[in-house]
N, C-alpha and C positions, 0 to 999 in steps of 0.2 A: 390381726389375722387369726381366724379360728384354726385350731390344730385339727388334724385328721380325726383324732379321738373325739374332740368336741362335735365335729360334723357327724360322726357315726352315732354318738349318743343322742344328738338331736333327731337323727333319722330313726333311731330306735324308739324314741318317744312318739314320733309321728306314726310309726307302725303300730305301736301299742294302742294309740288312739283310734286308728283305723280298725284294728281287730275288735276293740271294745264296741265300736259303732256297728260293725257287722254282726257281732254277737247279739247286741241289743235288738237290731232289726229282725234277726232270725227268731229270737225269743218272742218278740211282739207278733210276728207272723204265725208262730206256732200256737200262741194263745188264741189268735183269731181263728185259726184252723180248727182248734179244739172246740171253740165256742160254736162254730158253724156246724161241726159234726154233731154236737149235742142237740142243736136245733133240728137237724135233719133226722136224727134218731127219735127225738120227741115227736116230730111230725109223723113219722112212720108209725110209731107206737100208737098215737091217737087215731090215725087212719085205720090201723088194724083193729083197734078196739071198737071203732064205729062200725066197721065192716062186719065184725063178728058179734055185734050187739053186746059188747062187754065193757061198756063205759064204767059200770059200777065196779067191776073187778079191777079195772085200771085205777079208779079212784081209791079203792081199798089198798092196793099195793103202794100207790103213791103216798097215801096217808101214813102207812107204816114206815116208808122210806124217809119222808120229810121230817125235819126236826124243829123247824120254826113255824109258829102259828101264822105268821104273815104269809109264808109259802103255802100253808094248808088252805088259806082263804082262797087261793087261786084255783083250787079244785072245783069251785062252783062254776067256773068257766066251762068245765067239761059237760055240765048239765045241758048247755046250749048245743052240744054236739049230738044229742040224742035225737 
């Protein structure tokens, strides 16, 4: 028969596992939310650049911001927005 201490220790481990699971879900949701926000901000920025006829200015700013050549290649997509 398990002692009261053993039962409590088992319960403690179960609670730790539940806490870890909840934290992982929250972290995953936070990453999803941050990604969604970045998409929305990007869409708004592109929309404003198109509306204000400033695609070239946006491309210039992005070119300065981006560090990877693979990312810079994506700037050509903005030409289709003109």
